[in-house]
N, C-alpha and C positions, 0 to 999 in steps of 0.2 A: 351081760350093761347092752352087752353092745344087741342083742336079738331084744332089749325092749324098748334103746333109740333110736332100731329100727321102725316099731313094731309104732312105741306115740308116735315119733318125722309123720312115717306114712298116713298115719290119722289124721297129722296136720294136713296133711295135704289132698286129704280125701275132704274133709272140712272144706277145705277149697273149692273143692268143686261141684259137693253141693252150692258156695256162697255167690258161683259163679251161673249158679243152671236156677237157684235161687232169681238172681239181678239181670240175669238176661235173659230167661225165656219167661220165666213166673213171677215180675213185676207185677204183671197190670191183673195176676189169672188170682182167686178168692185165697187157693191156697197162701201165695204166695205176698197177694197184701192184706192177709191174718197173720204173718209172723211182724213182718213190719207195722204191722197198725195203720194201713196208710187208707182213704176211703177209692173209689174210682178214680174221682175227677183231681187227686193229685198225682196218683200212682202213671196215673196217660198222661202228666203236668212233667216228672218229673222219668218217666219210663228214659229215653235217651241217657243220664247219665247215673241209673241204676247199671243201664248195656255196660259203660264204663266201665264202674266199680266192677265188674262183673269180672272182664274180660283182665285186672286190673288182677284179678286175683286168680284169673284160672293161668298167668302169669308166675306169679305163687304155686303153685301144684304144680302150678311143668318144672317151675325151677327145680322144687322140693324132692319134683320127681326122678332129676336130673343124677341130683347130686345122690339120692335113694340108689338110682341103679352102678353104678361109680364104688360101691360101696364103702370102705375107712377108704381109699380115695378123694373119696366126695365128702372130703371133711369140711372145708372152706366153701365149697359153694353151699353144704346144709346151715352151715353154719350159715353164712350169707343171709337164703333166703329165709329160712329163718329168723333170723334181726329182722326184715324189712313186715315180717307174720309182727311184730312183735310190734314196729317204731307202729305197725296200720294200724295195728289194735290201741293201739294209748294213744292215737290222737281222733277215733274215732270214736276213745268214749269222751274228748273233752270234749268232740265237736260237734257228737253224733248220738251214739245211747252207751253211757256210763257200764250198761249188758257185755257190752262186746271188749272192755279189757276180761271180762270172765270168758267170755261166747271166743275171742281169736290170741289176746296178748298172755295168755297162763300159760296154756293151750302152748303156743310157742317158748314159751320161757319154761315150759320141762321142758320140753323137748331137748333145747337149747343144752340144760342141766343136763340131761342121759347123752346130746352124743358128746361133752365133753367128756365128764367119766369113761366115757364107752373109749373112749381114744384115746386115755390117760393107763388106760392098763389092758391094754394092749398091747 
């Protein structure tokens, strides 16, 4: 269970690094515009907002990496940052795109379940 919790939490962290790159560096590029369904004009107008979102995603990834680096002692940190991931996913789904619920919140919830199970069985 420990291994599954580690792997899924690490995947959530890597997913947020990917979001950081998309939002901070690729937002106005063809790939970023295609992922988010943006016109060049809309991407240009919103690039500072996207960079801010990307920075927050980087903080989530860093917090998860910190929790992972502490092993079992990082239990509370992992739960806190995974909780932030889930809340961000729910808010994103409610305000921007329903797909965010499945891409962000669902993996975070799975990681929380595994982290809790791993903690309970150690």
